[in-house]
NUMIGU-922401 format. One line per 5 residues: number of its first residue (from 1); their letters; for each residue x negated, y, z of N, C-alpha, C. Coordinates in steps of 0.2 Angstrom, whole numbers, plus 5000, padded with zeros to 4 digits. Atoms other than C-alpha are relative to their C-alpha. Last residue first. Example, Ala and Ser with C-alpha at 12.3 -4.5 7.8 and 13.67 -1.06 7.14 Angstrom:
BEGIN
2 = SA = 5004:4994:4999:4932:4995:5036:5004:5005:5003 | 4996:4994:5000:4938:4978:5039:4996:5006:5000 .
END
This chain:
BEGIN
313 = FEMYK = 5007:4998:5003:4671:5422:5228:4996:4994:4997 | 4998:4995:5005:4690:5422:5233:4993:5002:4997 | 4998:5003:5006:4687:5405:5242:5002:5005:4994 | 5005:5004:5003:4677:5413:5255:5003:4998:4994 | 5000:4997:5007:4690:5428:5259:4996:4995:4996 .
308 = SCLIG = 4994:5002:5002:4693:5420:5278:5000:5002:4992 | 4999:4997:5007:4675:5420:5281:5006:4997:4996 | 4993:4998:5002:4671:5413:5299:5000:5005:4993 | 5001:4994:5001:4654:5402:5299:5008:5004:4997 | 4994:4998:5004:4654:5385:5305:5000:5008:5000 .
303 = YEKNL = 5003:4997:5006:4638:5382:5313:5005:5002:4994 | 5004:4994:4999:4644:5378:5330:4997:5004:4995 | 4995:4995:5001:4656:5364:5323:4997:5007:5001 | 4998:4998:4993:4642:5355:5317:5004:5005:5001 | 4993:5000:4997:4645:5350:5299:5001:5000:5008 .
298 = VPIDN = 4999:4998:4993:4629:5355:5291:5006:5001:5002 | 4995:4995:4997:4630:5347:5274:4999:5000:5007 | 4996:5002:4994:4613:5341:5268:5005:5004:5002 | 4995:5006:5001:4608:5344:5251:5003:4998:5005 | 5005:5006:5003:4592:5354:5257:5004:4995:4998 .
293 = IIPYA = 5007:4999:5001:4604:5364:5267:4996:4995:4998 | 5002:5005:5003:4623:5365:5264:4993:5002:4999 | 5005:5000:5005:4632:5377:5275:4998:4995:4998 | 5005:5004:4996:4650:5376:5283:4993:5000:4994 | 5003:5003:5005:4663:5390:5280:4994:4996:5004 .
288 = LLCNE = 5006:5001:4999:4676:5392:5291:4996:4997:4995 | 5003:4994:5003:4694:5398:5290:4993:5002:5000 | 5004:4997:4995:4700:5386:5302:4997:5006:4997 | 4996:5000:4993:4714:5379:5291:4996:5005:5005 | 4995:4996:5002:4706:5382:5274:5004:5001:5006 .
283 = CFYNH = 4993:5003:4997:4691:5373:5280:5005:5006:4999 | 4996:4995:4997:4675:5377:5267:5006:4996:5004 | 4992:5003:4998:4662:5366:5262:5003:5006:5003 | 4999:5000:4992:4645:5375:5253:5008:4995:5001 | 5005:5003:4995:4638:5375:5236:5001:5000:5007 .
278 = NHYLL = 5007:4996:5000:4650:5388:5228:4995:4996:5005 | 4997:4994:5004:4668:5378:5234:4991:5004:5001 | 5006:4997:5003:4669:5361:5241:5000:5006:4996 | 5001:5000:5007:4684:5359:5251:4993:5002:4998 | 5003:4994:5004:4686:5352:5267:5000:5000:4994 .
273 = PKKCI = 5005:5001:5005:4699:5339:5273:4996:5008:4999 | 4997:4999:5007:4707:5344:5290:4995:4999:4995 | 5000:5006:5003:4699:5337:5306:5004:5001:4994 | 4995:5002:5001:4703:5353:5315:5001:4993:4998 | 4995:4997:4995:4686:5356:5324:5007:4998:4998 .
268 = PCALI = 5002:5002:4993:4673:5345:5315:5006:5002:5005 | 5003:4993:4995:4681:5351:5297:5000:4996:5007 | 4994:4996:4997:4683:5334:5286:4996:5006:5005 | 5004:4995:4995:4672:5324:5274:5007:5004:5002 | 5003:5003:4995:4683:5309:5268:4998:5006:5005 .
263 = KNNDI = 5004:4994:4997:4696:5315:5255:4997:4997:5007 | 5005:4999:5005:4704:5301:5245:4994:5006:5003 | 5003:4993:5001:4711:5295:5261:4995:5000:4995 | 5003:5000:5005:4723:5278:5262:4997:5008:4999 | 4998:4995:5003:4728:5276:5280:4996:5001:4994 .
258 = IDKNK = 5004:4998:5005:4730:5259:5287:5001:5006:4997 | 4997:4995:5002:4739:5256:5303:4996:5004:4995 | 4999:5001:5006:4733:5239:5306:5003:5007:4996 | 4994:5002:5001:4725:5242:5323:5002:5002:4992 | 4995:4994:4999:4706:5245:5322:5007:4996:5000 .
253 = EIIII = 4996:5000:5007:4696:5229:5327:5005:5005:5000 | 4993:4999:4999:4682:5232:5340:5004:5001:4993 | 4996:4999:5007:4666:5224:5340:5007:5001:5003 | 4992:5000:5000:4656:5226:5355:5001:5002:4993 | 4997:4999:5006:4637:5221:5356:5007:5000:5001 .
248 = ESMNK = 4995:5003:5002:4626:5222:5371:5004:5001:4993 | 4994:4997:5003:4609:5228:5371:5005:4995:5001 | 4996:5005:5003:4594:5225:5383:5006:5002:4998 | 4994:4996:5003:4583:5239:5386:5004:4995:4997 | 4997:4994:4996:4570:5233:5399:5005:5004:4996 .
243 = DISID = 4998:5003:4992:4569:5215:5392:5003:5007:5003 | 5005:4999:4995:4569:5220:5373:5001:5000:5007 | 4999:4994:4997:4584:5213:5365:4993:5001:5003 | 5007:4999:4998:4588:5198:5353:5000:5007:5003 | 5004:5006:5001:4605:5191:5349:4993:5000:5003 .
238 = FLEYK = 5003:5000:5007:4615:5205:5357:4995:4994:4999 | 5007:4999:5002:4623:5201:5373:4998:4999:4993 | 5005:5005:4998:4642:5198:5372:4993:5004:5000 | 5003:4996:4995:4658:5207:5368:4995:4994:5003 | 5007:5004:4998:4667:5201:5352:4998:5005:5006 .
233 = IINYG = 5001:5006:5002:4685:5205:5348:4993:4997:5001 | 5007:5003:5000:4689:5219:5358:4999:4993:4998 | 5002:5008:5001:4706:5226:5353:4994:4998:4998 | 5002:5002:5007:4706:5244:5359:5000:4993:5002 | 4996:5007:5004:4718:5247:5374:4998:4998:4994 .
228 = LEGAT = 4998:4995:5005:4708:5264:5381:5006:4995:4995 | 4995:4995:4998:4705:5256:5396:5003:5003:4995 | 4994:5002:4997:4697:5241:5388:5005:5005:5002 | 4997:5002:5006:4685:5253:5378:5007:4996:5001 | 4996:4996:5002:4681:5260:5395:5004:4998:4993 .
223 = NHLNR = 4994:4998:4996:4676:5245:5402:5004:5005:4997 | 4996:5006:4999:4665:5239:5389:5006:5002:5003 | 4997:4999:5006:4656:5257:5387:5006:4995:5000 | 4993:5003:5001:4654:5258:5405:5003:5000:4993 | 5000:5006:4997:4635:5262:5409:5006:4996:5000 .
218 = IYKHK = 4994:5004:5000:4629:5275:5398:5000:4994:5004 | 4997:5004:5006:4611:5281:5401:5007:4998:5001 | 4993:4997:5000:4604:5293:5414:5004:4997:4994 | 4999:4996:5005:4586:5288:5411:5008:5004:4999 | 5005:4995:5002:4581:5281:5426:5002:5006:4995 .
213 = VINEK = 5000:4995:4994:4598:5272:5430:4995:5006:4999 | 4993:4997:5002:4598:5264:5411:5000:5006:5006 | 5002:4996:5006:4579:5258:5414:5007:5005:4998 | 5004:4995:4998:4583:5250:5431:4999:5006:4996 | 4995:4997:4996:4599:5241:5423:4995:5007:5004 .
208 = TADSG = 4996:4996:5003:4587:5235:5410:5004:5004:5004 | 5004:4995:5004:4574:5229:5421:5004:5005:4995 | 5003:4995:4995:4586:5220:5431:4997:5005:4997 | 5005:5001:4995:4592:5212:5416:5000:5005:5005 | 5007:5000:5001:4607:5216:5405:4996:4999:5007 .
203 = LNYSP = 5004:5006:5002:4624:5210:5405:4994:5001:5000 | 4996:5007:4997:4634:5224:5415:4997:4994:4997 | 5000:5001:4993:4622:5238:5413:5004:4994:5002 | 4995:5003:4997:4620:5235:5393:4999:4999:5007 | 5002:5003:4995:4612:5247:5381:5005:4996:5005 .
198 = EILVL = 5003:4994:4994:4621:5250:5365:4998:4996:5007 | 5006:5002:4998:4625:5241:5349:4998:5005:5004 | 5004:4996:4996:4643:5246:5344:4996:4996:5004 | 5005:5006:4998:4654:5239:5330:4995:5005:5004 | 5004:4997:4997:4671:5247:5326:4995:4996:5003 .
193 = YKKAV = 5004:5002:4995:4681:5240:5313:4996:5006:5002 | 5000:5007:5000:4694:5243:5300:4997:4998:5007 | 4994:5003:5004:4698:5261:5296:5002:4993:5002 | 5000:5006:5002:4686:5270:5309:5007:4996:4996 | 5003:5001:5006:4687:5288:5310:5001:4994:4998 .
188 = RYLEQ = 4996:4995:5005:4699:5289:5325:4997:5000:4992 | 4994:5004:5001:4689:5274:5334:5005:5005:4995 | 5002:5005:5005:4673:5285:5333:5006:4995:4998 | 5001:4998:5006:4682:5299:5341:4997:4995:4995 | 4995:4997:5003:4689:5290:5355:5000:5003:4992 .
183 = LIAKE = 4999:5006:5003:4673:5280:5359:5007:5002:4996 | 5004:5003:5007:4664:5296:5360:5003:4995:4997 | 5000:4994:5006:4677:5306:5372:4998:4996:4994 | 4994:5000:5002:4678:5289:5383:5002:5005:4994 | 4997:5005:5004:4660:5286:5384:5008:5000:4998 .
178 = NNTNP = 4997:4998:5005:4654:5302:5390:5004:4995:4996 | 4992:4998:4999:4648:5298:5406:5003:5003:4995 | 4998:5001:4993:4629:5302:5402:5007:5001:5001 | 4995:4994:4997:4627:5304:5384:5003:4998:5006 | 5003:4995:4996:4610:5295:5381:5005:5004:5002 .
173 = EIAHC = 5005:5001:4994:4616:5278:5375:4999:5006:5004 | 4996:4998:4994:4630:5283:5363:4996:5000:5006 | 4998:4994:5003:4617:5282:5348:5004:5003:5007 | 5003:4996:4995:4609:5266:5354:5001:5007:4999 | 5005:5004:4996:4615:5258:5338:4995:5004:5005 .
168 = TFVLD = 5005:4997:4996:4632:5264:5332:4993:4995:5002 | 5006:5005:4997:4642:5257:5317:4996:5005:5006 | 5004:4995:4997:4659:5264:5309:4996:4996:5005 | 5004:5001:4994:4666:5252:5297:4996:5006:5003 | 4998:5006:4998:4680:5255:5285:4996:4998:5006 .
163 = ISSDT = 5005:5005:5001:4678:5273:5284:5001:4994:5003 | 5003:5000:5008:4693:5285:5282:4993:4996:4999 | 5001:5007:5003:4703:5281:5297:4998:5000:4993 | 4997:5005:4996:4706:5299:5301:5000:4995:4996 | 4992:5003:4999:4697:5311:5291:5001:4996:5004 .
158 = FPLEF = 4997:5006:5005:4677:5314:5294:5008:5000:5001 | 4997:4998:5006:4668:5328:5302:5002:4996:4994 | 5001:5003:5007:4665:5319:5318:5003:5004:4995 | 4994:4998:5004:4668:5329:5334:4998:4999:4993 | 4993:4996:4997:4661:5322:5349:5005:5002:4996 .
153 = ISGTL = 4996:5007:4998:4649:5310:5338:5007:5003:5004 | 5000:5003:4993:4641:5327:5333:5005:4995:5000 | 4994:4999:4996:4637:5333:5315:5000:4997:5007 | 5001:4998:4993:4623:5334:5302:5007:5000:5003 | 4997:4994:4998:4625:5325:5285:4999:5001:5007 .
148 = FNAKL = 5001:4998:4994:4618:5311:5275:5002:5007:5002 | 4999:4992:4998:4625:5302:5261:4999:5002:5007 | 4997:4998:4993:4618:5286:5256:5001:5007:5000 | 5000:4993:4998:4617:5280:5238:5002:5001:5006 | 4998:4999:4994:4611:5262:5232:5000:5009:5001 .
143 = DPFPL = 4994:4995:5001:4609:5259:5215:5003:5002:5006 | 5001:4995:5005:4591:5252:5217:5005:5005:4998 | 4997:5003:5006:4594:5243:5234:5000:5006:4994 | 5001:5007:4999:4584:5246:5250:5003:4996:4993 | 4993:5002:4999:4580:5263:5244:4999:4993:5000 .
138 = NKSFF = 5000:5007:4998:4563:5269:5249:5007:4997:5000 | 5006:5003:5003:4559:5287:5241:5000:4992:5002 | 5001:4999:5007:4576:5295:5242:4995:4996:4997 | 4995:5005:5004:4580:5285:5258:4999:5002:4992 | 5002:5007:5000:4565:5294:5266:5003:4995:4996 .
133 = SSAYL = 5007:5001:5004:4568:5311:5261:4999:4993:4999 | 4998:4999:5006:4587:5309:5268:4994:4999:4995 | 4997:5007:5001:4581:5301:5285:5002:5001:4991 | 5004:5005:5001:4568:5316:5287:5004:4993:4996 | 5004:4997:5007:4581:5330:5282:4995:4994:5000 .
128 = IRSLS = 4996:5002:5006:4593:5320:5294:4996:5001:4995 | 5000:5007:5001:4580:5321:5309:5003:4998:4993 | 5007:5003:5003:4577:5338:5306:5000:4994:4999 | 5002:4999:5007:4595:5343:5306:4994:4997:4998 | 5006:4995:5001:4599:5335:5323:4998:5001:4992 .
123 = IDIGF = 5001:4991:4998:4616:5331:5328:4995:5002:4998 | 5006:5000:4994:4615:5314:5316:5002:5008:5003 | 4999:4994:4996:4626:5306:5304:4995:5001:5005 | 5005:5000:4995:4622:5292:5290:5001:5008:5004 | 5000:4995:4997:4636:5287:5278:4995:5000:5005 .
118 = IQKFQ = 5004:5000:4994:4637:5274:5265:4999:5007:5002 | 5000:4992:4995:4650:5271:5253:4995:4999:5006 | 4999:4997:5005:4649:5255:5241:4999:5007:5002 | 4997:4994:4997:4644:5244:5255:5000:5004:4994 | 4993:4999:5003:4642:5226:5248:5003:5006:5002 .
113 = NSSHK = 5000:4995:5004:4623:5225:5246:5008:5002:4997 | 4999:5002:5007:4622:5209:5254:5002:5004:4995 | 4993:5001:5002:4613:5215:5269:5001:4997:4993 | 4998:5009:4998:4595:5210:5275:5008:5001:4998 | 5005:5004:5002:4587:5228:5269:5002:4992:4998 .
108 = LIGHL = 4997:5002:5008:4603:5236:5273:4995:4996:4995 | 4993:5005:5001:4600:5233:5291:5001:4999:4993 | 5002:5008:4999:4581:5239:5290:5006:4996:5000 | 5003:5003:5007:4588:5255:5281:4997:4994:5002 | 4997:5002:5006:4600:5258:5294:4998:4997:4995 .
103 = TTAEG = 4996:5006:4997:4589:5256:5309:5005:4999:4994 | 5006:5005:5001:4576:5269:5300:5004:4992:5002 | 4998:5006:5004:4590:5280:5298:4994:4995:4999 | 5005:5000:5006:4580:5296:5304:5003:4995:4995 | 5006:4997:4999:4593:5298:5318:4996:5000:4993 .
98 = TGADL = 5005:5005:5004:4608:5288:5313:4994:5002:5000 | 5006:4999:4997:4619:5294:5326:4994:4997:4997 | 4999:4994:4996:4635:5287:5319:4993:5001:5003 | 5004:5001:4994:4630:5275:5305:5000:5006:5004 | 5004:4996:4996:4645:5274:5294:4996:4999:5006 .
93 = LSSCN = 5004:5001:4994:4650:5261:5282:4998:5007:5002 | 5004:4992:4998:4661:5259:5267:4997:4998:5008 | 5003:4998:5005:4665:5242:5258:4997:5008:5001 | 4998:4994:4999:4669:5230:5274:4996:5005:4994 | 4998:5000:5007:4667:5211:5273:5003:5008:4999 .
88 = LSNLI = 4995:4997:5000:4665:5209:5292:5004:5003:4994 | 4996:5004:4998:4652:5197:5291:5008:5003:4999 | 4997:5004:5005:4641:5207:5283:5005:4996:4999 | 4997:4994:5004:4640:5220:5298:5003:4996:4993 | 4994:4998:4997:4636:5204:5309:5004:5005:4995 .
83 = NAAAK = 4995:5007:5001:4623:5196:5298:5007:5002:5002 | 4999:5000:5007:4613:5213:5295:5006:4995:5000 | 4995:4994:5001:4613:5216:5314:5004:4999:4994 | 4994:5001:4996:4605:5198:5316:5006:5006:4999 | 4997:5006:5003:4593:5201:5302:5006:4999:5003 .
78 = YWIDV = 4998:4998:5006:4587:5218:5308:5006:4994:4996 | 4996:4995:4998:4583:5212:5325:5004:5002:4995 | 4993:5004:4998:4575:5196:5319:5005:5005:5002 | 4998:5004:5006:4563:5208:5308:5006:4996:5002 | 4995:4995:5002:4562:5220:5324:5002:4996:4993 .
73 = YTIYD = 4995:4998:4998:4555:5206:5334:5005:5004:4996 | 4995:5006:4999:4543:5198:5323:5007:5002:5002 | 4998:5001:5006:4534:5215:5321:5006:4995:4998 | 4994:4995:5001:4535:5218:5339:5001:5000:4992 | 5003:4994:5002:4525:5202:5344:5006:5004:4996 .
68 = IEELD = 5000:5000:5008:4533:5191:5354:4998:5005:4998 | 5003:4995:5004:4533:5186:5373:5000:4999:4992 | 5005:5003:5003:4547:5177:5383:4996:5006:4996 | 5005:4995:5003:4560:5181:5395:4994:4996:4996 | 5006:4999:4995:4574:5168:5395:4995:5006:4998 .
63 = YDNKK = 5003:4993:4997:4589:5174:5386:4996:4999:5006 | 4997:4999:4994:4596:5157:5383:4998:5006:5003 | 5004:5003:4995:4582:5153:5371:5003:5002:5007 | 5004:5006:5002:4592:5155:5356:4997:4996:5004 | 4994:5004:4998:4601:5171:5363:4998:4992:4999 .
58 = QRVHI = 4996:5002:5005:4585:5179:5364:5004:4996:5001 | 4996:5006:4998:4576:5190:5378:5004:4998:4993 | 4993:5001:5003:4561:5200:5375:5003:4995:5002 | 4997:5005:4997:4544:5205:5382:5008:5001:4997 | 4994:4997:4996:4533:5214:5370:5003:4994:5002 .
53 = INNSP = 4996:5005:4997:4516:5209:5361:5006:5003:5006 | 5001:5002:4993:4510:5223:5350:5004:4995:5003 | 4997:5007:4999:4511:5223:5333:4998:4999:5006 | 5005:5003:4995:4512:5242:5330:5001:4992:5001 | 4999:5002:4993:4523:5247:5316:4994:4997:5003 .
48 = NLYDK = 5005:5003:4998:4518:5257:5302:5001:4998:5007 | 5004:5000:5006:4532:5262:5291:4994:4996:5001 | 4997:5004:5004:4544:5261:5305:4997:4997:4994 | 5001:5007:4997:4533:5269:5317:5003:4995:4995 | 5007:5001:5001:4531:5285:5305:4998:4992:5003 .
43 = IYSGA = 5003:5002:5007:4549:5283:5301:4992:4999:5000 | 4996:5007:5001:4553:5285:5320:4999:4997:4994 | 5004:5005:4997:4540:5299:5324:5004:4993:4998 | 5005:5002:5005:4548:5310:5309:4996:4994:5005 | 4999:5002:5007:4560:5320:5321:4992:4997:4997 .
38 = QLDYS = 5002:5007:5002:4556:5317:5340:5000:5000:4991 | 5007:5000:4999:4559:5336:5344:4995:4994:4997 | 5001:4996:5006:4576:5335:5336:4992:5000:5001 | 5000:5005:5006:4580:5320:5348:4997:5005:4994 | 5004:5006:4999:4575:5330:5364:4999:4997:4994 .
33 = YKIIE = 5007:4997:5001:4583:5347:5358:4995:4994:5001 | 5002:4997:5006:4599:5339:5354:4993:5002:4999 | 5001:5005:5005:4600:5328:5369:4998:5002:4994 | 5005:5003:4998:4598:5343:5381:4997:4993:4995 | 5007:4996:5002:4609:5352:5372:4994:4997:5002 .
28 = KDNFD = 5000:5000:5007:4624:5339:5373:4993:5004:4997 | 4995:4997:5004:4622:5336:5392:4997:5001:4992 | 5003:4998:5006:4610:5322:5399:5007:5004:4998 | 4996:5005:5005:4616:5319:5418:4996:5004:4993 | 5002:5008:5000:4607:5323:5434:5003:4998:4995 .
23 = INSNN = 4993:5004:5001:4607:5343:5434:4997:4992:4999 | 4999:5002:4994:4593:5355:5440:5006:4996:5001 | 4994:4998:4999:4592:5364:5423:5004:4996:5007 | 5000:4993:5002:4573:5362:5423:5007:5004:5001 | 5004:4997:4994:4574:5345:5431:5001:5007:4999 .
18 = RLYEM = 4995:5001:4995:4587:5339:5416:4997:5003:5007 | 4994:4996:5001:4577:5348:5404:5004:4999:5005 | 5001:4994:5000:4561:5339:5408:5006:5004:5001 | 5001:5000:4994:4569:5322:5409:4998:5007:5003 | 4992:5000:4996:4577:5325:5393:4998:5000:5006 .
13 = INIKN = 4996:4993:5002:4559:5331:5386:5007:4999:5004 | 4991:5004:5001:4550:5315:5393:5003:5007:5000 | 4997:5001:4995:4531:5323:5392:5007:4999:4998 | 4997:5006:4999:4520:5317:5379:5004:5000:5007 | 5002:5003:4995:4509:5332:5377:5002:4993:5004 .
8 = NYLEK = 5006:5002:5002:4515:5334:5361:4997:4998:5005 | 4999:5006:5005:4533:5336:5368:4993:4996:4998 | 4999:5006:4995:4527:5348:5381:5001:4993:4997 | 5006:5001:4996:4520:5359:5367:5000:4994:5005 | 5004:5005:5006:4536:5357:5356:4993:4998:5003 .
3 = LTM = 4997:5008:5000:4546:5362:5372:4996:4996:4995 | 4995:5002:5004:4534:5377:5374:5003:4993:5001 | 5001:5005:5007:4522:5379:5387:5006:4999:4997 .
END
């Protein structure tokens, strides 16, 4: 059976690929294939959510286990996340690992429309194509423009300190034991704040711990941020979480070495600003051309095409 057939038969693709490769962690290829096959499913669920009763924990109830319908849960979740991002008073936002941008959309619906520049990036072109199409038809605000592109959170195609607020929601989650490399890259791009809402092994319930172990999710995000010497201004359980996948929120304030960049997009390899030429992007340093597909810049490093004479044509 093909991977697509396995996915359609409700096989857990990450688990299947780990077993097939005889490894005990999620590598980049496993994550990329697994999420690309899911493309479209998040938007479908976002537009037509089930109203099943789920088990959650809320801060207002001291995190006691309670039952709540799913639609109420997601509304509370989006409002809580929006309140946090709004409070930081930033004008540019990057949702790193945006998927189909459903979380970004839900948060923006409850935001104060303060973000003048919005970027969403994901490793999967299929998911970004869905995100772009979805946003073009369902803008949270009439004048809002979101910029979607593909790329890896290990090699973000942005210049240093170029985006006020870098945000993740369960995007670091599947990257087993790669907390340090990802944190360093997210921190590099952030100009003011890094906000992480990710599964919590340290603070979560027994059901959460069991789920993290089962799926080989990250465990040491907070400890790693501390070891890197980052200024953590908030670390606690998120206001509301599903019991088996409770989230922690970490807010890191960037050091005040502000860099004013008028060039934002960068080569994912050398981090030098890209040139837009003949409907594609080009890196003069690496001599690589990066394609644009359906208006989506494809800035994964493996898709750079060597063309030293590109700017001559």
